[in-house]
N, C-alpha and C positions, 0 to 999 in steps of 0.2 A: 549408495549413491549411484545413479544411473550415468552411463558414459555420456560425455558432452559431444555435441555435434560441432564440426569445424565450419567456419564461415570465412570466406574470402571477401574482403571489402576494399574497394578502390576509393581513395580520397584524393583531393587536389593537394598540391605541394604545400600550400599555406596551412591547411588543416593538418597535414602530416607533421610539419615542423612544430606546430603547437602541441600536438599529441606527444611528440618526442620529448618536449620539455616537461609535460605533465606526467607522462608515464612512459619512460624509455623502454625500448624493445628488450634490452638486456635484463630488465627486471621482470618479475612476474606480475607487476602492477598493471601492465598494459591490458592484459586479458581481463583482469578483475575490473579495471576501469571501464572497458568497453561493455562488459556484461552489466555492470551497474548502470551505465548510461542507457543501454537498451531496456533494462527493467524499469528505469525511471520513465522513459518515453512511453512504454506500454501502460504503466500506471496512470500517467498524465492523460493518455488517450482514453482510458477507462473512466477517469474522473470527468473529462469533457463530455463523454457520451452520457454519463449519469446525470450531469448538470443539464445537458440538453433535453434529456427525457423529462426531467422535472419542470423545465421551462415549457415544454410542449403540453404536458399533462400535470399541472401542479396539484399538490395535495389540497383537498377540500377540508373545511373545518370538521366534517364528519370523519375524515381519515386520521385526525389527530388523536392518537391513543394516549398521549402523555397525561397522566394524572399522577402527581408526585406521591399521593397517598398509596397508590398501588405498589410503589417501589420502597416505601419506608418500611423498615423492619418493625415488626410488632414485638412488644415486650413478651417474653415467655409467660405463659399462663402460670399462675401460682398453683403449685400442686400440694403445698403443705409438706409436713414431714412424713416420711414413710414409717409405718410401725413395723417392727420386726417381731 
């Protein structure tokens, strides 16, 4: 595991009090909570960017590759009994 970087964040008093209720400083939950919140925000931003890209340039019917027959497993070919 690579070493983590430290980050100093300033928040207003109301936000601080709410954070203290959810993830008190004396527990290790606060750092985990903040890391999870940052990761969630990054993923949501990526999702928004992806959705916006699809709105700007939607898939055309020619781009649709989905054919269920391609993904269905074919039964194994009958090989008969092997002779020894």
